[in-house]
GUVEX-876581 format. One record per atom (N, C-alpha, C, CB): x negated, y negated, z. Coordinates in steps of 0.2 Angstrom, whole numbers, padded with zeros to 4 digits, always signed. Each point is the difference from the previous one (the first is absolute). Glycine has a CB too. Layout:
REM GUVEX-876581
XYZ ...
***
This chain:
REM GUVEX-876581
-0192+0102+0002 +0004+0001-0005 +0006+0002+0003 -0008+0002-0008 +0008+0006+0012 +0006+0003+0003 +0003-0005+0007 -0005+0014-0005 +0004-0019+0007 +0001-0004+0003 +0005-0006-0005 -0011+0005+0008 +0007-0005-0012 +0004-0006-0004 +0008+0004-0004 -0014-0008-0004 +0012+0013+0004 +0008+0004-0003 +0003+0002+0004 -0004+0004-0007 +0003-0003+0015 +0002+0002+0005 +0006-0007+0002 -0013+0010+0003 +0007-0017-0004 +0005-0006+0001 +0005-0001-0005 -0009-0005+0006 +0008+0006-0014 +0003-0001-0005 +0008+0004+0001 -0013-0002-0005 +0012+0009+0009 +0005+0002+0000 +0006+0001+0006 -0008+0003-0008 +0003-0007+0013 +0005-0002+0006 +0004-0005-0002 -0008+0004+0009 +0006-0010-0013 +0002-0005-0003 +0005+0000-0001 -0007-0002-0003 +0008+0008-0005 +0003+0001-0005 +0008+0002+0004 -0013+0004-0009 +0012+0002+0014 +0004+0003+0003 +0003-0003+0005 -0005+0008-0003 +0003-0015+0006 +0004-0004+0003 +0002-0006-0003 -0006+0005+0008 +0004-0005-0014 +0003-0004-0006 +0008+0001-0001 -0012+0002-0005 +0012+0006+0003 +0003+0005-0003 +0006-0001+0006 -0010+0008-0006 +0010-0007+0012 +0003+0000+0005 +0004-0006+0001 -0007+0008+0005 +0004-0013-0007 +0003-0006+0003 +0006-0001-0005 -0011-0005+0005 +0006+0005-0012 +0006+0000-0008 +0007+0006+0004 -0011-0001-0014 +0010+0005+0018 +0006+0004+0000 +0006+0000+0008 -0010+0007-0011 +0008-0013+0014 +0005-0001+0005 -0002-0007+0000 +0002+0012+0007 +0006-0014-0006 +0002-0006+0004 -0002-0006+0003 +0004+0007+0000 -0005-0011-0001 -0003-0009+0007 +0005-0005-0002 -0014+0000+0000 +0012-0003+0005 +0003-0006-0002 -0002-0005-0006 +0001+0001+0010 -0004+0002-0015 +0001-0003-0005 +0005+0004-0005 -0012-0005+0002 +0013+0007+0001 +0009+0004-0005 +0005-0004+0005 -0004+0017-0005 +0005-0020+0010 +0003-0003+0000 +0005-0008+0000 -0007+0010+0002 +0011-0010-0002 +0003-0007-0003 +0005-0005+0005 +0000+0007-0011 -0004-0011+0011 +0005-0005+0008 +0004-0004-0003 -0009-0003+0009 +0017+0006-0009 +0003-0004-0002 +0005-0005+0003 -0003+0007-0006 +0004-0010+0004 +0000-0009+0004 -0004+0000+0004 +0011-0004-0001 -0018+0003-0002 -0005+0000+0004 +0000-0010+0004 -0008+0012-0010 +0012-0015+0008 +0000-0007+0005 +0005-0002+0005 -0003-0004-0009 +0005+0011+0010 +0005+0000+0004 -0004+0001+0008 +0010+0004-0011 -0017-0002+0009 -0004+0001+0005 -0005-0004+0001 +0001+0009-0001 +0000-0013+0009 -0003-0005+0001 -0008+0001+0003 +0013-0004+0000 -0019+0002-0002 +0000-0006-0005 +0001+0007-0008 -0011-0013+0009 +0012+0010-0014 +0003+0002-0005 -0007+0006-0004 +0010-0012-0001 -0011+0017-0002 -0007+0003-0002 -0005+0002+0004 +0002-0006-0008 -0001+0003+0015 -0008+0003+0003 +0001+0008+0001 -0005-0012+0007 +0012+0012-0004 +0001+0007+0004 -0002+0006-0006 +0011-0004+0008 -0009+0003-0016 +0000+0004-0004 -0006+0000+0001 +0009-0002-0007 -0013-0004+0005 -0006-0001-0002 -0005+0006+0005 +0004-0014-0005 -0004+0012+0011 -0003+0001+0005 +0000+0009-0001 +0004-0012+0007 +0003+0014-0009 -0002+0010-0002 -0001-0001-0005 +0007+0009+0006 -0009-0012-0012 -0003+0002-0006 +0005+0000-0005 -0008+0005+0006 +0014-0005-0004 +0006+0000-0004 -0003-0001-0009 +0009-0006+0012 -0005+0010-0015 -0002+0002-0009 +0006-0007-0001 -0004+0019-0003 +0008-0021+0005 +0007-0002-0005 +0004-0006+0006 +0002+0015-0009 -0003-0021+0009 +0007-0004+0003 +0002-0006-0007 -0004+0000+0015 +0012+0003-0009 +0004-0006-0004 +0005-0005+0004 +0001+0009-0010 -0001-0016+0004 +0003-0005+0004 +0005+0000-0005 -0008-0008+0007 +0014+0004-0005 +0006-0004-0003 -0002-0007-0001 +0008+0008+0005 -0008-0009-0012 +0000-0007-0002 +0005-0005-0003 -0009+0004-0001 +0009-0010+0003 +0006-0003-0005 -0003-0006-0004 +0010+0002+0009 -0008-0005-0014 -0003-0006-0001 +0005-0004+0001 -0008+0002-0007 +0005-0008+0009 +0004-0005+0003 -0005-0004+0000 +0009+0005+0006 -0004-0011-0010 -0002-0008-0002 -0007-0001-0003 +0005-0003+0010 -0008+0007-0013 -0008+0003-0003 -0004+0004+0004 +0000-0011-0006 +0003+0014+0012 -0004+0002+0004 +0001+0009+0002 +0000-0014+0003 -0004+0018-0004 +0000+0007+0003 +0001+0000+0006 -0005+0004-0007 +0009-0001+0011 +0001-0001+0007 +0001+0009+0003 +0007-0014-0003 -0007+0016+0009 +0000+0007+0001 +0005-0002+0004 -0012+0007+0000 +0018+0000+0000 +0006-0004+0002 +0007+0008-0003 -0008-0019-0003 +0011+0022+0012 +0004+0006-0004 +0005-0002-0002 -0004+0008+0005 +0007-0015-0003 +0005-0003-0005 +0000-0005-0001 +0005+0006+0002 +0000-0008-0005 +0001-0008-0002 -0001-0007+0007 +0011+0006-0010 -0005-0002+0017 -0003-0001+0005 -0003-0005+0004 +0000+0008-0005 -0005-0002+0003 -0008-0002+0002 -0005-0004-0005 +0002+0010+0007 +0001-0010-0010 -0004-0005-0006 -0004-0007+0004 +0010+0004-0010 -0004-0004+0014 +0001-0007+0005 -0008-0001+0003 +0014+0003+0004 -0016+0003-0002 -0008+0001+0004 -0005-0001-0004 +0003+0009+0007 -0002-0010-0011 -0008-0004-0005 -0004+0002+0001 +0001-0009-0001 -0001+0016+0000 -0007+0006+0002 -0002+0001-0007 +0006+0008+0012 -0010-0011-0015 -0001+0001-0007 -0007+0006-0001 +0004-0014-0001 -0002+0015-0004 -0005+0008-0002 -0008-0002+0000 +0009+0006-0010 -0012-0011+0008 -0006-0004+0003 -0002+0003+0005 +0003-0010-0003 +0001+0007+0008 -0004-0001+0009 +0002+0007+0000 +0001-0013+0007 +0004+0017-0007 +0000+0007+0003 -0002+0004-0003 +0008-0001+0004 -0011+0002-0011 -0004+0006-0003 -0005-0002-0004 +0009+0008+0000 -0008-0013-0006 -0004-0003-0003 -0007+0001+0004 +0010-0007-0006 -0009+0000+0010 -0007-0002+0004 -0005+0004+0004 +0007-0009+0000 -0001+0014+0005 -0004+0003+0003 -0003+0005-0004 +0006-0003+0008 -0003+0008-0013 -0003+0003-0005 -0006-0001-0003 +0010+0002-0001 -0012-0009+0001 -0005-0002-0005 -0005-0001+0004 +0006-0005-0008 -0006+0004+0017 -0003-0001+0004 -0003+0008+0000 +0006-0011+0006 -0003+0015-0005 -0001+0008-0001 -0005+0001-0003 +0010+0003+0001 -0009-0005-0009 -0003+0001-0006 -0007-0002+0000 +0010+0000-0005 -0010-0007+0008 -0007-0005+0000 -0005+0006+0007 +0006-0017-0003 -0002+0018+0008 -0004+0003+0004 -0004+0006-0002 +0007-0005+0008 -0002+0008-0012 -0002+0007-0004 -0005+0000-0003 +0008+0004-0001 -0009-0009-0001 -0005-0003-0008 +0003+0005-0006 -0015-0003+0007 +0023+0000-0007 +0002+0000-0008 +0006+0007+0001 -0013-0005-0008 +0012+0009+0015 +0006+0005+0000 +0006-0002+0006 -0010+0011-0004 +0016-0007+0005 +0004-0002+0001 -0002+0001+0009 +0008+0003-0013 -0011+0006+0013 -0002+0003+0006 -0008+0000+0001 +0011+0008-0002 -0013-0008+0008 -0007+0003-0001 -0002+0006+0000 -0002-0008+0003 +0006+0013-0005 +0000+0008-0002 +0001-0003-0008 +0005+0009+0012 -0009-0011-0016 +0001+0000-0007 +0004+0003-0004 -0009-0002+0002 +0011+0008+0000 +0002+0006-0002 +0007-0001+0000 -0010+0007+0004 +0013-0013+0000 +0005-0001+0002 +0005-0005-0004 -0006+0003+0011 +0011-0001-0012 +0005-0005-0006 +0004-0003+0004 +0000+0006-0011 +0005-0011+0009 +0006-0004+0004 +0006-0002-0005 -0010-0005+0008 +0016+0008-0007 +0005-0003-0006 +0002-0006+0003 +0004+0011-0006 -0002-0019+0004 +0002-0005+0003 +0006+0002-0005 -0009-0009+0004 +0016+0012+0000 +0006+0000-0005 +0005-0007+0001 -0001+0014+0001 +0000-0017-0003 +0007-0004+0000 +0006+0001-0004 -0008-0007+0003 +0013+0008+0002 +0008+0001-0002 +0003-0006+0000 +0001+0012+0004 +0001-0014-0010 +0004-0006-0002 +0006+0001-0001 -0007-0004-0003 +0011-0001+0007 +0006-0001+0006 +0005-0006-0007 -0010+0000+0017 +0005-0004-0019 +0004-0007-0006 +0000+0002-0005 -0003-0008+0003 +0004+0004-0006 -0001+0002-0008 -0006+0005-0003 +0005-0012-0002 -0007+0016-0002 -0005+0003-0003 -0004-0003-0003 +0005+0007+0000 -0002-0009-0003 -0005-0003-0006 -0003-0006+0002 +0006+0005-0007 -0003-0009+0008 -0004-0008+0003 -0002+0002+0005 +0007-0009-0004 -0007+0014+0010 -0005+0002+0006 -0006+0005-0005 +0013+0000+0013 -0011+0001-0017 -0008+0005-0003 -0005-0005-0003 +0007+0012-0003 -0003-0017+0001 -0006-0004-0004 -0002-0003+0006 +0005-0003-0013 -0003+0000+0019 -0002-0005+0005 -0006+0004+0005 +0014-0007-0001 -0011+0014+0000 -0005+0005+0004 -0006-0001-0005 +0008+0009+0006 -0008-0008-0012 -0007+0001-0003 -0002-0007-0001 +0002+0011-0006 -0001-0015+0006 -0003-0007+0000 -0003-0002+0007 +0009-0005-0008 -0005+0008+0013 -0004-0003+0008 -0006+0005+0000 +0012-0004+0008 -0012+0014-0011 -0005+0001+0000 -0007-0002-0002 +0008+0004+0002 -0007-0008-0009 -0003-0001-0003 -0005-0004+0001 +0007+0004-0006 -0004-0007+0013 -0006-0006+0002 -0004+0004+0003 +0006-0009+0002 -0004+0017+0002 -0006+0003+0004 -0003+0005-0005 +0005+0000+0013 -0011-0001-0015 -0003+0005-0005 -0004+0005+0004 +0000-0008-0010 -0001+0006+0018 -0003+0005+0004 +0005+0006+0001 -0008-0009+0007 +0014+0007-0007 +0004+0004+0000 +0003+0005-0008 +0002-0010+0011 +0000+0007-0017 +0002+0003-0003 -0007+0004-0004 +0013-0008+0002 -0019+0007-0001 -0007+0003-0002 -0001+0005+0005 -0006-0010-0006 +0011+0010+0013 -0004+0006+0002 +0004+0007-0001 -0005-0007+0008 -0002+0012-0009 +0001+0007-0002 +0006+0005+0005 -0013-0001-0006 +0012-0004+0011 +0005+0005+0006 +0006-0004+0004 -0012+0007+0003 +0014-0011-0008 +0008-0001+0000 +0004-0002-0006 -0001-0003+0010 +0006+0008-0008 +0007-0002-0006 +0005-0005+0003 +0000+0012-0006 +0000-0015+0001 +0006-0005+0002 +0007+0002-0003 -0008-0008+0000 +0011+0010+0004 +0007+0005-0004 +0005-0005+0000 -0002+0011+0004 +0005-0012-0008 +0008-0002-0001 +0004+0005+0000 -0003-0009-0007 +0011+0008+0013 +0007+0004-0001 +0006-0003+0001 -0006+0009+0001 +0009-0005+0003 +0006-0003-0001 +0004-0004-0005 -0003+0002+0009 +0003-0009-0009 +0005-0002-0006 -0007-0004-0006 +0014-0004+0011 -0014+0012-0015 -0007-0003-0004 +0002-0001-0007 -0009+0007+0006 +0005-0010-0010 +0001-0004-0007 +0003+0008-0004 -0011-0012+0000 +0015+0013-0005 +0003+0007-0005 -0010+0002-0001 +0016-0006-0009 -0014+0013+0010 -0007+0004-0003 -0003-0002-0004 +0004+0007+0003 -0001-0010-0008 -0003-0002-0009 -0005-0004+0000 +0011+0001-0005 -0009-0005+0011 -0003-0009+0000 -0008+0004+0004 +0016-0012+0004 -0018+0018-0003 -0003-0001+0006 -0008-0001-0002 +0011+0008+0008 -0011-0007-0015 -0007+0000-0001 -0002-0007-0002 -0001+0011-0004 +0005-0014+0005 +0000-0009-0001 -0003-0003+0005 +0009-0001-0005 -0009+0004+0011 -0002-0001+0005 -0009+0000+0001 +0013+0004+0002 -0017-0009+0002 -0006+0003+0001 -0001+0005+0002 -0002-0008+0002 -0004+0011-0003 -0001+0006+0000 -0002+0002+0008 -0004+0000-0012 +0002-0005+0015 +0000+0002+0008 +0006+0001+0004 -0009-0006+0000 +0016+0005-0003 +0007+0001+0001 +0001+0005+0000 +0004-0008-0003 -0001+0013+0006 +0001+0007-0002 +0009+0001+0002 -0015+0005+0002 +0017+0001-0004 +0008+0002+0003 +0001+0004+0003 +0004-0004-0007 +0001+0005+0011 +0003+0005+0003 +0007+0003-0003 -0006-0005+0010 +0005+0011-0013 +0005+0005-0004 +0004+0002+0004 -0007+0003-0008 +0012-0001+0004 +0006+0004+0003 -0001+0009-0003 +0011-0014-0001 -0009+0017+0006 +0000+0008-0002 +0005+0001-0002 -0005+0004+0006 +0010-0009-0009 +0007+0004-0003 +0002-0003-0007 +0004+0003+0012 -0010-0008-0011 +0000-0003-0009 -0006+0002-0003 +0005-0010+0002 -0003+0009-0009 -0006+0002-0004 -0003-0005-0003 +0004+0010-0002 -0010-0012+0000 -0004-0003-0002 -0003+0002-0008 +0000-0002+0012 -0004-0002-0014 -0004+0003-0007 -0006-0002+0001 +0008+0000-0009 -0012+0004+0005 -0007-0001+0003 -0001-0008+0001 -0004+0011-0007 +0004-0016+0004 -0003-0007+0000 +0004+0000+0007 -0002-0007-0014 +0006+0007+0016 +0003+0000+0008 -0004+0003+0005 +0013+0000-0005 -0013+0005+0004 -0004+0005+0005 -0006-0002+0001 +0005+0008-0003 -0009-0012-0003 -0008-0002+0004 +0000-0005+0000 -0006+0007-0004 +0012-0011+0007 -0001-0005+0007 +0005+0001+0007 -0004-0008-0009 +0005+0014+0007 +0004+0003+0007 -0006+0005+0005 +0014+0002-0009 -0016-0004+0015 -0003+0005+0004 +0003+0005+0004 -0006-0009+0000 +0012+0007+0003 +0004+0004+0003 +0005+0001+0000 -0003-0002+0004 +0008+0008-0004 +0006+0003-0002 +0004+0000+0008 -0005+0007-0013 +0009-0012+0014 +0004+0001+0005 +0007+0003+0001 -0006-0008-0001 +0011+0008+0006 +0007+0004-0001 +0002-0004+0008 -0001+0013-0009 +0006-0012+0008 +0006-0001+0007 +0001+0009+0001 +0009-0014-0004 -0014+0017+0010 +0004+0005+0004 +0005+0001+0000 -0006-0001+0005 +0011-0003-0004 +0005+0001+0001 +0004+0002-0005 -0002-0007+0008 +0000+0005-0016 +0003+0003-0006 +0000+0007+0000 -0003-0009-0005 -0002+0013+0008 -0001+0006+0000 +0002+0005+0007 -0008-0005-0010 +0009+0001+0016 +0003+0004+0004 +0001-0003+0005 -0005+0009-0003 +0008-0007+0008 +0005-0004+0006 -0005+0001+0007 +0014+0004-0006 -0018+0002+0003 -0005+0001+0007 -0001-0006+0004 -0007+0009-0007 +0007-0008+0013 -0001-0002+0005 -0007+0001+0005 +0011+0000-0002 -0012+0003+0000 -0007+0001+0003 -0001+0006+0007 -0003-0014-0005 +0009+0017+0005 +0001+0006+0004 +0002+0007-0003 +0002-0009+0008 -0004+0015-0007 +0002+0005-0004 -0002+0002-0006 +0007-0001+0007 -0003+0005-0011 -0003+0002-0006 +0004-0006-0005 -0003+0015+0004 -0002-0016-0010 +0003-0005-0006 +0004+0006-0003 -0010-0009-0003 +0016+0009+0001 +0003+0002-0004 -0005+0004-0008 +0009-0010+0007 -0007+0016-0008 -0003+0002-0006 -0001-0003-0005 +0004+0007+0003 +0002-0011-0005 +0001-0002-0006 -0003-0006+0000 +0010+0006-0001 -0011-0011+0006 -0002-0004+0002 -0007-0002-0002 +0009+0002+0008 -0014+0004-0004 -0005+0001-0003 -0003+0002-0005 +0001+0000+0008 +0002+0003-0012 -0002+0003-0007 +0003-0008-0004 +0002+0017+0001 +0001-0022+0002 +0001-0006-0005 -0007-0005+0002 +0015+0000-0001 -0019+0003+0006 -0003-0005+0000 -0007+0001+0000 +0009-0005+0005 -0011+0011-0007 -0005+0005-0003 +0000-0001-0005 +0000+0008+0005 +0006-0011-0009 +0001+0001-0006 -0003-0010-0001 +0012+0013-0001 -0009-0015+0003 -0002-0008+0000 -0009-0001+0000 +0012-0003+0006 -0014+0007+0000 -0009-0001+0001 -0002+0002-0006 -0003+0003+0011 +0002+0005-0011 -0001-0001-0008 +0000-0002-0007 +0000+0004+0005 +0006-0007-0004 +0001-0005-0007 -0005-0008+0000 +0017+0005+0000 -0019-0005+0007 -0004-0008+0000 -0006+0004-0001 +0006-0010+0010 -0007+0015-0006 -0009+0002-0001 -0001+0003-0006 -0003+0003+0012 +0007+0000-0017 +0000+0001-0008 -0003-0006-0002 +0010+0007-0002 -0007-0012+0003 -0001-0006-0004 -0005-0004+0004 +0011-0001-0005 -0015+0004+0010 -0007-0003+0001 +0004-0005+0003 -0011+0002-0010 +0016-0003+0015 +0000-0004+0005 +0000+0002+0007 +0005-0005-0009 -0007+0000+0014 +0002-0001+0004 +0006+0001+0003 -0008-0005-0002 +0011+0009+0008 +0008+0001+0002 +0000-0001+0008 +0004+0009-0011 +0003-0013+0010 +0001-0004+0006 +0008+0000+0002 -0011-0010-0004 +0014+0013+0012 +0007-0002-0001 +0002-0005+0003 +0001+0010-0002 +0003-0015+0005 +0002-0002+0003 +0008+0001+0004 -0009-0005-0006 +0009+0003+0011 +0006+0005+0004 +0000+0006+0004 +0005-0005-0008 -0013+0007+0008 +0001+0007+0001 -0001-0001+0007 -0004+0007-0011 +0008-0001+0017 -0001+0001+0006 -0009-0003+0001 +0011+0011+0001 -0009-0016+0004 -0008+0000+0002 +0000+0000+0009 -0004-0009-0012 +0002+0017+0010 -0001+0002+0007 -0006+0007+0000 +0015-0004+0002 -0013+0005+0002 -0008+0007+0000 +0001+0007-0005 -0002-0003+0013 +0010+0004-0012 +0004+0005-0007 +0000-0003-0005 +0008+0006+0006 -0008-0012-0007 +0000-0002-0007 -0004-0003-0004 +0008+0000+0004 -0015+0000-0001 -0006-0003-0001 -0002+0006-0002 -0001-0010+0006 +0001+0017-0003 +0000+0007-0001 +0001+0002-0006 +0004+0001+0010 +0001-0001-0011 +0003+0001-0006 -0001-0003-0007 +0006+0002+0009 -0009-0009-0007 +0000-0005-0004 -0008+0003-0004 +0009-0012+0009 -0013+0012-0005 -0006+0002-0001 -0001+0010-0002 -0004-0013+0011 +0009+0016-0010 +0002+0004-0004 +0003+0002-0007 -0002+0000+0010 +0005-0005-0012 +0002-0001-0006 -0009-0002-0004 +0017-0005+0004 -0020+0003-0002 -0004-0005-0004 -0001-0005-0004 -0002+0007+0002 +0008-0012+0004 +0000-0009-0001 -0005-0002+0001 +0009-0002+0003 -0012-0004-0004 -0006+0000-0003 -0001-0007+0007 +0000+0005-0017 +0006-0009+0017 -0001-0005+0005 +0005-0001+0004 -0006-0005-0006 +0008+0006+0012 +0002+0004+0008 +0004-0007+0001 -0013+0010+0007 +0019-0013-0008 +0004-0008+0003 -0001+0002+0008 +0012-0005-0012 -0012+0000+0014 +0001-0001+0007 +0002-0004+0003 -0004+0004-0001 +0005-0008+0004 +0001-0005+0006 -0005+0000+0008 +0013+0001-0007 -0014+0005+0007 -0004+0004+0006 -0007-0001-0001 +0009+0009+0002 -0012-0015-0004 -0008+0001-0003 -0002+0006+0005 -0004-0014-0005 +0003+0010+0012 -0004+0003+0005 +0001+0009+0002 +0000-0014+0004 +0008+0013-0005 +0000+0008+0000 +0000+0007-0005 +0005-0006+0007 -0005+0002-0014 +0000+0006-0004 -0010-0002-0001 +0016+0001-0007 -0019-0006+0009 -0004+0002-0001 -0006+0004+0005 +0005-0009-0007 -0002+0010+0015 +0001+0004+0005 -0002+0007-0002 +0008-0008+0005 +0000+0009-0010 +0002+0006+0000 -0005+0006-0006 +0014-0008+0003 -0014+0001-0010 -0006+0004-0006 -0008+0000+0005 +0006-0005-0015 -0006+0003+0019 -0008+0002+0003 +0000+0005+0007 -0005-0012-0006 +0011+0015+0007 +0001+0006+0004 +0001+0004-0003 +0004-0003+0006 -0001+0002-0012 +0005+0006-0004 -0007+0002-0006 +0016-0006+0003 -0020+0000-0005 -0003+0003-0005 +0004+0002-0007 -0009+0003+0009 +0014-0004-0012 +0006+0001-0005 -0005+0002-0004 +0011-0008+0001 -0008+0015-0006 -0005+0002-0006 +0006-0002-0004 -0009+0010+0003 +0003-0013-0012 +0005+0000-0004 +0003+0007-0004 -0005-0012-0001 +0012+0010+0000 +0001+0008-0006 -0004+0003-0005 +0011-0003+0001 
***
């Protein structure tokens, strides 16, 4: 009996520690598709979120940074849907072998929002193994439809909100993450001290998101060690980066704690 109690205490302590530190489950691969091959580096480092810019072109959802790249015909199916589907099948219905790990697939719409969103919904509806996966979240960002229409989309499709916007209860029910442009709060570039006024504004924004029960993310935050350290200190839930391996190594080395 004493041994069982000891095991329980050790497990509980380990779990509590894990919940109070940042891991790559809190990392977001910004413009992940610019890595070659896409998804692989973020997946191997067990990132919690990956982002792909998408365009609707000739009724096909393509992954592209801008309209000029659309001609490359890199489809969302080939770059993300099929690889993620393979992982889910390999892991018996979970994205990662570690079933406590989850993944957000953030689709940043660059073309017209409503038409592209409907096409994304139709596309994923063809892959029930993805839409029924409990550890995968399909999240729409960028040129989103109007918030009032969120509830009209299939329940497997979620939305990325803006911290600076106001949403009613129904709209918030379909929002998973509240994001914002770091530059709207501060011009700090990742060296020296953040001005006190900027820091207070950032803290207020993060607090607002958490009070609404949502995860928080900033894009355009300084993507270096000082920037990451300050983002951790703020209590932001998803840390944006282009430097997948560098952030993963930094987090393993420093094991930053959540506030």
